[in-house]
C-alpha positions as CSV (number, residue, x, y, z in Angstrom):
1,X,-19.3,65.6,-2.8
2,X,-16.4,67.8,-3.8
3,X,-18.0,71.1,-2.7
4,X,-19.2,72.0,-6.2
5,X,-22.8,71.0,-6.1
6,X,-23.6,72.1,-9.7
7,X,-21.6,71.6,-12.8
8,X,-21.0,75.2,-14.1
9,X,-22.7,74.5,-17.4
10,X,-25.8,72.9,-15.9
11,X,-29.1,74.6,-14.8
12,X,-31.3,73.0,-12.2
13,X,-35.0,73.8,-12.9
14,X,-38.0,73.5,-10.6
15,X,-41.6,73.9,-12.0
16,X,-44.5,74.5,-9.6
17,X,-48.0,75.9,-9.6
18,X,-48.9,74.2,-12.8
19,X,-50.6,71.1,-14.2
20,X,-48.6,68.0,-15.1
21,X,-49.5,68.7,-18.7
22,X,-48.0,72.1,-18.6
23,X,-44.9,70.8,-16.8
24,X,-44.6,68.3,-19.7
25,X,-44.8,71.1,-22.3
26,X,-42.0,73.1,-20.6
27,X,-39.7,70.1,-20.1
28,X,-40.4,68.8,-23.7
29,X,-39.5,72.2,-25.0
30,X,-36.3,72.4,-22.9
31,X,-35.3,68.8,-23.8
32,X,-35.6,69.8,-27.5
33,X,-32.9,72.4,-26.8
34,X,-30.6,70.8,-24.2
35,X,-29.5,67.4,-23.0
36,X,-31.1,66.6,-19.7
37,X,-31.5,64.1,-16.9
38,X,-35.2,63.9,-18.0
39,X,-35.9,61.6,-20.9
40,X,-38.9,61.4,-23.3
41,X,-40.5,58.6,-21.3
42,X,-40.2,60.6,-18.1
43,X,-43.7,61.9,-17.9
44,X,-44.6,64.3,-15.0
45,X,-47.1,62.8,-12.6
46,X,-49.0,64.2,-9.7
47,X,-48.3,62.2,-6.5
48,X,-50.8,63.9,-4.2
49,X,-54.1,65.5,-4.9
50,X,-53.9,68.1,-2.1
51,X,-50.3,69.1,-1.7
52,X,-48.6,70.9,-4.6
53,X,-46.2,69.0,-6.8
54,X,-42.8,70.3,-7.9
55,X,-41.1,68.9,-11.0
56,X,-37.3,68.9,-11.2
57,X,-34.9,68.7,-14.2
58,X,-31.3,69.4,-14.9
59,X,-30.2,70.7,-18.3
60,X,-26.7,71.0,-19.8
61,X,-26.8,74.3,-21.5
62,X,-23.3,73.8,-23.1
63,X,-24.9,71.1,-25.3
64,X,-27.5,73.4,-27.0
65,X,-29.3,72.0,-30.0
66,X,-29.7,74.4,-32.8
67,X,-33.0,75.0,-34.7
68,X,-36.4,76.5,-34.2
69,X,-38.4,74.8,-31.4
70,X,-42.1,75.5,-31.0
71,X,-43.5,74.2,-27.7
72,X,-47.1,73.0,-27.5
73,X,-49.4,75.7,-26.0
74,X,-49.6,76.0,-22.2
75,X,-53.0,75.8,-20.6
76,X,-52.0,78.3,-17.9
77,X,-48.8,80.2,-16.8
78,X,-46.0,78.1,-15.3
79,X,-43.7,79.3,-12.5
80,X,-40.1,78.2,-13.0
81,X,-37.1,78.5,-10.7
82,X,-33.7,78.0,-12.3
83,X,-30.3,77.7,-10.5
84,X,-26.9,77.7,-12.1
85,X,-23.7,79.6,-12.8
86,X,-23.9,83.1,-14.4
87,X,-23.1,82.0,-17.9
88,X,-25.4,79.0,-17.7
89,X,-28.4,81.0,-16.5
90,X,-27.8,83.7,-19.2
91,X,-27.8,81.0,-21.9
92,X,-30.8,79.3,-20.4
93,X,-32.8,82.6,-20.1
94,X,-32.1,83.4,-23.8
95,X,-33.5,80.0,-24.7
96,X,-36.6,80.5,-22.5
97,X,-37.2,83.9,-24.3
98,X,-37.2,82.1,-27.6
99,X,-39.8,79.5,-26.4
100,X,-42.1,81.4,-24.2
101,X,-43.1,84.9,-23.0
102,X,-41.0,85.2,-19.9
103,X,-41.9,87.5,-17.0
104,X,-39.2,88.0,-14.3
105,X,-40.6,87.6,-10.8
106,X,-37.3,87.7,-8.8
107,X,-33.7,87.0,-9.2
108,X,-30.9,86.5,-6.8
109,X,-27.2,86.5,-7.5
110,X,-24.4,85.1,-5.4
111,X,-20.7,84.6,-5.7
112,X,-20.7,81.6,-8.1
113,X,-24.4,81.1,-8.8
114,X,-27.5,82.9,-10.0
115,X,-31.1,82.1,-9.3
116,X,-33.9,83.0,-11.6
117,X,-37.6,83.0,-10.7
118,X,-39.9,83.5,-13.8
119,X,-43.4,83.0,-15.1
120,X,-43.7,81.4,-18.5
121,X,-46.7,82.0,-20.8
122,X,-47.5,81.3,-24.4
123,X,-45.8,83.4,-27.0
């Protein structure tokens, strides 16, 4: 690795505390807006009935797709952690605001990277 663990225009997303169906809703909505390492056939699955499952995806926010995207309704709120450069996180947050009602839980800023912890709900 060359020391730069994230491309400056990509955002790494972790979803937790939600059903696999709600994880799919969030990833489908984000995939409609950005290119991603997750494809349409990449359906979130639960691997263990007792331990919590975390779903991961990386989105290239420089490759934003224009248009109005309406996600399917969530069954419950979804917690999302996003990591990326300042510009990438700002662009990602703007898109989240257009798709869901977003409640800030915490945020951490560093030298080169910003971390966002939010709860997503239906608009």
